[in-house]
C-alpha positions as CSV (number, residue, x, y, z in Angstrom):
1,M,90.7,92.8,99.6
2,N,90.7,95.9,101.7
3,V,87.2,95.2,102.8
4,L,88.2,91.7,104.1
5,L,91.1,93.2,106.1
6,I,88.8,95.7,107.7
7,A,86.2,93.0,108.5
8,G,89.0,90.8,110.0
9,K,90.2,93.7,112.2
10,A,86.6,94.3,113.3
11,L,86.1,90.7,114.2
12,A,89.4,90.6,116.1
13,L,88.4,93.7,118.0
14,A,85.0,92.1,118.8
15,F,86.8,89.1,120.2
16,W,89.0,91.2,122.4
17,L,85.8,93.0,123.7
18,V,84.2,89.6,124.4
19,F,87.4,88.7,126.3
20,G,87.1,91.9,128.3
21,A,83.5,91.0,129.1
22,A,84.6,87.6,130.3
23,L,87.2,89.2,132.6
24,A,84.3,91.2,134.0
25,K,82.5,87.9,134.8
26,R,79.6,88.5,132.3
27,F,79.4,84.9,131.2
28,G,78.8,81.6,132.8
29,A,81.6,79.3,134.0
30,P,82.2,77.0,131.0
31,F,82.1,80.0,128.5
32,E,84.6,82.0,130.5
33,Q,87.2,79.3,130.6
34,M,86.8,78.7,126.8
35,I,87.2,82.4,126.1
36,Y,90.3,82.5,128.3
37,L,91.8,79.6,126.5
38,M,91.1,81.1,123.1
39,A,92.5,84.4,124.2
40,G,95.6,82.8,125.5
41,F,96.1,80.9,122.2
42,L,95.4,84.0,120.2
43,A,97.9,86.1,122.2
44,L,100.5,83.4,121.8
45,L,99.9,83.3,118.0
46,H,100.1,87.0,117.7
47,G,103.2,87.1,119.8
48,A,104.8,84.6,117.4
49,Q,103.8,86.8,114.5
50,L,105.3,89.8,116.2
51,W,108.6,87.8,116.7
52,L,108.6,86.5,113.1
53,F,108.0,89.9,111.5
54,S,110.0,92.1,113.8
55,D,112.3,93.1,111.0
56,L,109.4,94.4,109.0
57,L,108.1,96.4,111.9
58,S,111.4,97.9,113.0
59,G,111.8,100.0,109.9
60,R,108.4,101.7,110.2
61,G,107.7,105.2,111.4
62,S,106.0,104.2,114.6
63,P,107.1,100.7,115.4
64,W,105.5,100.5,118.9
65,L,102.1,101.4,117.5
66,D,102.5,98.7,114.8
67,R,103.5,96.2,117.4
68,A,100.5,96.9,119.5
69,Q,98.2,96.6,116.4
70,V,99.9,93.2,115.6
71,L,99.1,92.0,119.1
72,L,95.5,93.0,118.7
73,F,94.8,92.2,115.0
74,G,97.6,89.8,114.0
75,I,97.9,89.1,110.3
76,F,95.1,91.6,109.4
77,H,97.6,94.4,110.3
78,L,100.7,92.6,108.9
79,Y,99.3,91.7,105.4
80,P,99.1,95.3,104.1
81,L,102.6,96.1,105.5
82,K,104.1,93.1,103.8
83,A,102.4,94.1,100.5
84,E,103.9,97.7,100.8
85,Q,107.4,96.2,101.3
86,Q,107.3,93.8,98.3
87,P,107.6,96.5,95.5
88,E,110.7,98.0,97.3
89,A,112.3,94.5,97.5
90,A,111.6,93.9,93.8
91,A,113.3,97.2,92.9
92,V,116.4,96.3,95.0
93,I,116.7,92.9,93.3
94,E,116.2,94.5,89.8
95,D,119.0,97.1,90.6
96,A,121.3,94.3,91.7
97,A,120.7,92.4,88.5
98,H,121.7,95.5,86.4
99,A,124.9,96.1,88.4
């Protein structure tokens, strides 16, 4: 699973590099507009993920770095964070059941 997350982050980073190349006018007219539209949609999607998972990120050691990585990588950065939090939540529920 870790290999898939790293591959996903690498592909997301490659897309943002392609977007940077499109900003530098390295592609033809129809491809640049398509890349701009995809980048806008992806930024909107990652912004929604950032908003939905803001509680998860606020308790972290460096929340601004995590927020920047969510904007770049999206779910590929959020998935391991959510997996780390689940055992803690299960322990809280178990403690409440014994009280």
